[in-house]
N, C-alpha and C positions, 0 to 999 in steps of 0.2 A: 504494500499499500504506500510505502514511502515514495516509490518512483512515480506513482500516479499522482500523489499529492504534490510532488515537486514539479511535475509537468503542468498540472493545473495552475499552480502558483506562478510558474514562468509564463504561461499563456496569458493569464489575467493581467500581467504587468506589461504586456506588449501593446503597441499602438494598434488601433483599429485597422489601419491600412495594411499592416503586416499580417494581422489575423485574417483579413479578407484575402490576401494573396495565398496564404496557406490553405484556406478553405477552397479556393479555386483550384489549386494544385491537387488537393485531395480529391476533388470531384473528377478531375481529368484522370488521375490514377485509378480511381474506382471504375470509371467508364472503360478504361483500357483493360483492367482486370476482368470486367464483365465480358468484354469482347473475346478475350483469350479463353474464358471459361465457357463460351458458347451461349451466354445468356443475354437477354435484352433488358434494357432499362425498364421497359414496360412490364416485365415479369415481376418486378419488385413493387411492394406497396410502400407508402410513405414512411412508415416506421422502420422498415428494413433499410431503406435508402438512407435515412438519417443515422441509423446505427452504424452502417458501413462507413459513411462519411466521417462520423465521429472517431471510429477506430483508425481510419487512415490519417486523420488530422493528428491523432495521438502519436502515430508512428513518425510522422513528419516532424513534430515538435521534439520527439526524443532524439531524432537525428540531429536537429539543430542544437539541442542541449549538449550533445556529445561533441559537436564541432566547436563549441565555445562561443565567446562573445564576438569573435571575428566573423563567424557565420551569420549571426544576427545582424551585424552591421552590413555584411554583404547583401543580405536579403533586403534590408532597408534601402540600399542604394541601387542594387542591380535586379532585384526581384527574386522570386522563388526559382531554384534550378529545375 
């Protein structure tokens, strides 16, 4: 639970613009993963979609936390990789 709490605390401290970029990146990743899995976006209901997006956002934030402050600054200036 410490990792999840740390990620949530880190996310809450970030600027809305950065959180929006991470959300868009998560949506693209999920859409790509659905294509590779042979599923369509229409196959998911709203709750499933929101849950999958939230999980992907968590994965992205954990990657950024591992990368350190330099990664966060890079995101702010250059966007989400």
